[in-house]
C-alpha positions in Angstrom: -117.3 -48.1 48.1 -115.1 -46.1 45.5 -111.4 -45.0 45.9 -112.1 -41.5 47.2 -114.6 -43.2 50.1 -111.8 -45.9 50.9 -109.3 -43.0 51.2 -111.6 -41.0 53.4 -112.3 -44.0 55.6 -108.6 -44.8 55.8 -108.0 -40.9 57.0 -110.7 -41.3 59.4 -109.4 -44.5 61.0 -105.8 -42.9 61.0 -107.1 -40.0 62.8 -109.0 -41.7 65.3 -106.1 -44.0 66.2 -103.8 -41.0 66.2 -106.1 -39.2 68.6 -106.8 -42.5 70.8 -102.9 -42.8 71.1 -102.1 -39.3 71.8 -100.5 -38.5 75.3 -103.3 -35.7 75.8 -106.0 -38.2 75.4 -104.5 -40.6 77.8 -103.9 -37.7 80.5 -107.5 -36.8 80.0 -108.8 -40.5 80.0 -106.9 -40.7 83.5 -109.0 -37.7 84.8 -112.2 -39.0 83.1 -111.9 -42.5 85.0 -111.3 -40.8 88.1 -114.6 -38.6 87.8 -116.1 -42.0 86.8 -115.3 -43.6 89.9 -116.3 -40.6 92.1 -119.8 -40.6 90.7 -119.9 -44.3 90.7 -120.2 -44.9 87.1 -118.6 -48.2 85.4 -114.9 -47.6 84.8 -115.4 -48.4 81.2 -118.0 -46.0 80.5 -116.7 -44.1 77.6 -117.9 -40.5 78.5 -119.1 -38.9 81.8 -121.9 -37.0 79.8 -123.6 -40.4 78.5 -122.8 -42.9 81.1 -125.3 -42.9 83.7 -128.0 -45.6 83.9 -127.8 -46.2 87.8 -130.6 -46.0 90.4 -133.2 -43.2 89.8 -131.5 -41.9 86.8 -130.4 -38.4 86.5 -132.0 -37.6 89.8 -129.8 -40.2 91.3 -126.9 -38.5 89.9 -127.8 -35.3 91.3 -128.0 -36.8 94.7 -124.7 -38.3 94.5 -123.3 -34.8 93.3 -124.8 -33.2 96.5 -123.0 -35.6 98.2 -119.5 -34.8 97.1 -117.1 -31.9 98.3 -117.2 -28.8 96.0 -113.7 -29.8 94.9 -114.8 -33.0 93.6 -117.9 -31.5 91.9 -115.6 -29.2 90.1 -113.6 -32.1 88.9 -116.6 -33.6 87.4 -117.8 -30.2 85.8 -114.3 -29.8 84.2 -114.5 -33.4 82.6 -118.0 -32.5 81.6 -117.2 -29.5 80.0 -114.1 -30.8 78.1 -116.2 -33.8 76.6 -118.8 -31.3 75.3 -116.7 -28.8 73.8 -116.7 -28.7 69.9 -113.5 -28.9 68.2 -113.1 -26.1 65.7 -115.7 -23.9 67.4 -115.6 -20.2 68.3 -115.6 -21.4 72.0 -112.3 -23.2 71.5 -110.5 -20.2 69.8 -111.7 -18.0 72.7 -110.6 -20.4 75.5 -107.1 -21.3 73.9 -105.5 -17.9 74.4 -107.4 -17.0 77.5 -106.2 -20.1 79.2 -102.6 -19.9 77.6 -102.7 -23.2 76.2 -99.4 -24.2 74.5 -100.4 -26.9 71.7 -96.7 -28.0 71.6 -97.3 -29.2 75.1 -100.4 -31.2 74.4 -99.7 -32.4 70.7 -97.1 -33.6 68.7 -97.3 -34.3 64.8 -97.6 -37.9 63.4 -98.2 -39.6 60.2 -102.2 -39.1 60.1 -101.5 -35.2 59.9 -98.6 -35.4 57.3 -100.7 -37.8 55.2 -103.7 -35.4 55.1 -101.5 -32.4 53.9 -102.1 -32.6 50.1 -101.6 -28.7 49.1 -98.2 -28.3 47.4 -97.7 -25.0 48.9 -98.7 -25.8 52.4 -96.3 -28.8 52.3 -93.4 -26.6 51.1 -94.1 -24.1 53.9 -94.2 -26.9 56.6 -91.0 -28.1 55.1 -89.2 -24.9 55.3 -90.6 -24.7 58.9 -89.1 -27.9 60.1 -86.1 -28.4 57.7 -85.2 -25.0 57.0 -85.0 -22.9 53.7 -82.1 -24.6 52.3 -83.6 -27.9 52.5 -87.0 -26.8 51.4 -85.4 -24.9 48.5 -83.3 -28.0 47.3 -86.6 -30.1 47.4 -88.9 -27.7 45.8 -89.6 -29.9 42.7 -89.7 -33.1 44.9 -92.9 -35.2 45.2 -95.2 -34.8 48.1 -94.1 -38.1 49.4 -90.3 -37.0 49.6 -91.3 -33.9 51.3 -93.5 -35.8 53.8 -90.6 -38.2 54.4 -88.1 -35.1 55.2 -90.8 -33.6 57.5 -91.2 -36.8 59.4 -87.6 -37.2 59.5 -87.2 -33.8 61.0 -89.8 -34.4 63.4 -88.6 -37.7 64.5 -84.9 -37.2 64.3 -84.5 -40.1 62.0 -82.1 -40.6 58.9 -79.4 -38.0 60.0 -81.7 -35.1 60.7 -81.7 -33.0 63.8 -84.9 -33.6 65.6 -87.4 -30.5 65.7 -89.2 -30.1 69.1 -92.4 -28.4 69.7 -93.5 -27.8 66.0 -97.2 -27.3 65.8 -99.0 -26.3 62.4 -100.0 -22.7 62.3 -103.6 -23.6 62.3 -103.4 -25.4 65.5 -101.9 -22.7 67.5 -103.5 -19.9 69.4 -104.1 -17.6 67.8 -104.1 -19.8 64.6 -102.9 -18.5 61.1 -102.7 -20.1 57.7 -99.8 -20.9 55.4 -101.5 -19.4 52.2 -103.4 -16.5 51.7 -106.3 -18.8 50.5 -109.5 -19.0 52.9 -110.7 -22.2 54.1 -108.9 -22.8 57.4 -111.7 -22.9 60.2 -109.7 -22.1 63.2 -108.5 -19.0 61.3 -111.9 -18.1 60.2 -113.2 -18.5 64.0 -110.3 -16.6 65.4 -110.9 -13.5 62.9 -114.6 -13.5 63.6 -113.8 -13.3 67.3 -111.2 -10.6 66.8 -113.6 -8.7 64.6 -116.2 -8.8 67.1 -114.0 -7.8 70.1 
């Protein structure tokens, strides 16, 4: 594997670990496990949608769902829908504002995100958001590593910096926006297509 391949694999591992350790994933896993128990799946089954191998296959599952009260079936349906939503899809961009999703309550930045930000302009804009214009201006010529370090300090309240609460990158907000005028931010493109179609 070449250097770029190793870097991409490392990024993928870091992203997977970030998602796995996030509070949102822990909360969802708790709901998933409750649904697994209700429908009689093994508690270690990774997803509801691919977990049924019980007696009579899907027909057996249908029979089990028919035995449940409506409230329990709705809980099962909610987990199944969440498992099948495609990240970055137009549906996500439509549902986020409709449901009033506040990403700051569901997500917080970690090293996995900051290590992926390579664009100098984007990094500078994020630095301005979390550390302020004075700090960003004073570090305009600093390396990406230094800027990432300052951003991390601001997000964690380390090294004498005030902790910034509730920061979410623009492209993860509802509705999303970009840090530059260049195209290429999928969430923004999806959101714009939805707006234009309305």
